[in-house]
N, C-alpha and C positions, 0 to 999 in steps of 0.2 A: 821552422822553415821561414825564410825571409818573406816579407810582404811583396817584394819585387822580384822579378825574374832574374835568374842567374845565367852566367855564360854557358854553363853546362846544359841547362834546360833548353836554352836557345839553340845550342848546337844540335841537340837531339830533335828539336821540332823542325828546323829548317829543311833538311832533306825530305821529310815526310810531306811537308807542304809543297815542296817543289815537285814531288811525284804527283800530287793532286793537280797542280797547275799543268804539268805535262799531259796528264790524262785528259783534262778538259780541253786543252788546246788541240788535242788530236780529234776531238769531237767537233769543235767549231773552229774552222780555219780562219786565220786572219783577224781574230777578235781578242787579242792578248789582254788589252786593257779591260775589256768587259769581263773576261775570265778572272782577272785579278780582283775586280770589284765584287764578283760573286763569292769568291773565297773570303774576301774581307768581311762581307755581310755574314757569312756563316760563322766566322771567328767571333764576330760581335753578337752572335745569336739573334740576328735581325731578319725580318721578312723582306722579300725582294719583289719588286714590280718591274717586269720587263715589257717595254713598249716597242713595237715595230710592226711593219707590214707583214702579212702572212708569207710564210715560206723562207724566212731569214734564219731559221734554226733555233728559235727561242725554245720550242718544246724539246728538241733534240738535246739542247744543252742541259735542261733540267733532268731529263731521263738519264743522260750520261752521268750527271752528278749523283743521282741515286745509286747507280751501279758502282761508281767509283768509291762510294762511301758505305756500301752494303747496308743501306737503310731501308726500312719498311716504307715503301712509297706508294701513294695512290694518286690517280689522275681523275679530276672532275672536269668534264666538258661543260662549261657554263652556257646555257641556252635560255631563251626567254621563258620557257615553261618550267624551269628548274625551281623546286620549292626548297625552303630552308631545311625542312626535315630530310630532304634527299642528301644533304651535306652532313648535318649533325647527327642524324639517326632519329629513330622514332620508337616510342613504346609500342610493343606488340602484345596483344591479348593472348596469353597462353594458359593452359590448364596444368596445374601441378597439384598432386595429392587431392584430386577431386575439387580443387578450387581454381577459379579463374582470376588471374591477376595480370597487370601490365608489367612486362619485362622489357627493359631498354635494350634495343639493338643498335650498337654503334654504327655510325655512317662512315663514309670514306675520310672524314676529317680525323679519325683516330689512326694516324700514321705519323712516322717521323718526318716525312717530307710529303707535303701535299701540293701537287701541281694543279693550280686553279687556271685552267686553260681558257683563254678569251673571257676573262672575268667580267669585262664590261659589256658582254652580250646578255647577261642575266639581269633580272629586274632589281631595282634598289632594295626591295624587301629581302631578296635572297642574298644580295651582296652584304647586307647588314648582319646576316647570320654569322659572318666571320669575325665581327668586331670583338666579342668576348673571347673567342678562341685565340685571336692574334695577340691580344693584350694580356689576358690572364691565364692562357693556356689551359682552358677548361671550357666546357659548354654546360648550359643549364637547360634541361628539358623537363617540363611539367614540375618545376620547382626543385628538381634534384640536380646537383652539380656532378659532373663527370670529368675527371682529370685526364688530360691528353698525354700521350707518350712524351718521354724526354729523350732526345731533343725533339722539338716541334718547330718546323719551318713551313711557312707558306711561300711558295714561289709562284707568283701569278704572272700570266702573260695577258697583255691587252692590245687591241688594235687601236690605231689612232682614231680619235673621236670623230674625225671627218668621215669615216667609213659608215656605211649603212648598217642599221641594227645595233648600234652601240648606245650604252647609257653611261654618262659620266659618273665616276666613283665619287661618293660624298667626301667632303673634306675630313670628316672624322675617321673614315676608313683609310684614306690616303695617309693620314698621320701615323697609322699603325705600321706602315712600311718603312723600314730603315732607309732603303735605297729605292729610287726610281731610276732605271737605266734604259737608255735608248739603244736599240739594236739597229745599226745602220747597214745599208746595202754594201755588198762586197765590190772590191775593185777587180780589174781584169785578171791580175795575177792570181788572186784568190779564187775567182770563178774557174780558172783553168785547173787549179788543184781540186776543186770540188768535182768537176767533170771527170777528171782522171781517177779519182779515188772513191767516188760515191756512186751508188746505183739507187734508182727510185724504189722505195719499199724496203731497202736494206738498212738496218741500223748499224752504226759503227761499233766495232768491238771495243769494250772498255773493261780493263782488268781492275778488280778492287784494289785500292791502295791504302784505305784507312777503314778501321772498324768504327762502330758507334762509340765505343768507349774511348778510342783514340781521338775521335772528333771532339768529344766532351772535354777530354784533357787538353786539347789544343785551345779550345775556347776558354778554359780556365786559365791557361797560360797567357792568353791575350788580355784577360782581365787584370793580370798582374804587371803588365807593361807600365813603366813609370810615365806619369803624365805631369810634367813640370807645371808649377804655378803660373808661369808666364803664358804657357799654352792654354791652361784653363781660362785665364783672363781673356785671351784672344778668342776662344770659343764663345764666352759670354758676350763679348763686344760684337762679334759677328751676328749672333742670334738677335741681340738687342737692335742691331742696325737694320734688321729686316722690317722693323715697324715704322710706320709713317711718323715723321717728325724726329726720328732718331738718327737719320743720316740723309745726305742729299740723294743718294741712290734710291731710297725708299719713298720718294715723293709720289710714285705711282702705285703704291701698295695699299690695298684695302685691309687685308689681314696679314700679319707677319707670322713668323715661325713660333712654335710653342716651346715650353721647357723640354718637352720630349725630344725636340730637335737638338737641343744642346747636349742631352744625354747621348743621343745618336751620334753626334759629331765626336764626342769623346770615345765612345765604344768603337766607332769605325776607325778613328785615328790609331787607337791601340791595335786593332786588328791589322791595319795596313803596316804598322811598324813591325809586328811579329812576322808577317809575310815577307817583309824586306830583310828580316834577320837583324833587327835592331832592338836594343833593350829599352829604349824610351821613345815616346811619340814626340813629333816635332811640329813646328809651324807648317812645314811642307806637307806633312800627313793630313793636317786639318784642311789645308787649301785643296789638296787632291780629292778629298771626299766631300767638300762643301757643296758642290753642285748636285750630286746624286742624293745627298741628305736633305738639302733645303728646297730644291726646285718644286717639289710637289706639296710643300707645306706653305707656300706663299700664294695668296690670292691677289691678283692685280685688279685695280679698279678699271672702270669702263674706258676712261680716256687713255690709260696706258696701253690697253689692248688695241684700241683704235690706232694708236700711234705705232703699233707693230712691236711693242716691247714684249718679250717672253720672260718667263720666270728664270730659265737657265741664264739668259743674258743679264738679268738683274743681279743674280748671284755673282756672276763674273765681275760686273761693275762694282759690286760691294767689296769683293776681294781686292780690287784696285784702290778703293777709297779707304778701307779700314786698315791701318798699319798693323803689322804683326806685334809691335811693341810700342808702348807709350812711355812718356816721361814719368807718369804717375806709377808708383809702386803698387802692385795688386794688394788688396786687403789682406790676403792670406800671408803674403810676405811681410807686410807691416806688423801683423800680429806676432809673427815668428821673431822679429827683431826686438820687440818690446820685452 
């Protein structure tokens, strides 16, 4: 089998992904770009952070996704009194054959899709319980490691930090999310559709369109999308440009993006290309996913925040400053020519 995706494999994947797109657009009206980003994150096998005011449909989107993919899904409502063991699970003392011993009882984290609802209402200690799970897809309790199901996705929702009773997520945990996506309010036309087709307390009907194995196969296909050397070089220059002193735009940056961000850009660009029905990732794919991949991985300094600069705007400025191609041949290409 070729290392790169073939036309036949692409032709088989495109209608299945379109069916998933249609199913999610029927759950959340008027948010086509958001739905495409959610599917892209799944194809890249990345975790997702949705931010928006209550009532915009964040939770319904995640629940609809679970039904469309026929995945084992669990919901955890994050509250200030939630403890780490309430998520990961706890050892329970049980008696077997006349002996008492601790037996691990898995928590709600042991599912294919975990909805962490209002994640920033829990304490930092509880938030940090997700770190190992999101990165290594396992949890360690009392010195014993327990592997999580495959696939494993955390789709978290959070309220804007300005709301009462919220705790900001630490930078280390934000870095585990492939995308941070903002859910915006609806316009008048979409509100009319919602009023006509929705009732309070009734969930929209969603028919299954993909199985677990089919989703894993789609993610594997995305990993075989061709990523040209010039696009790899562009990704590297973008991530490097988020650090102070490496670009004019980054003058207000305290901490720039990590190498994990570069890997995230590459994976997301491949996922977007597959969703669009293309065999290779392009500069436009990278530019399209740059804001959701980078915005939560950049820490602005005090003066930049006072001046009203935001991380999403900084990434957009960086996209304007960093050219897609340079006159210098990327190192990988130079090595190939020698």
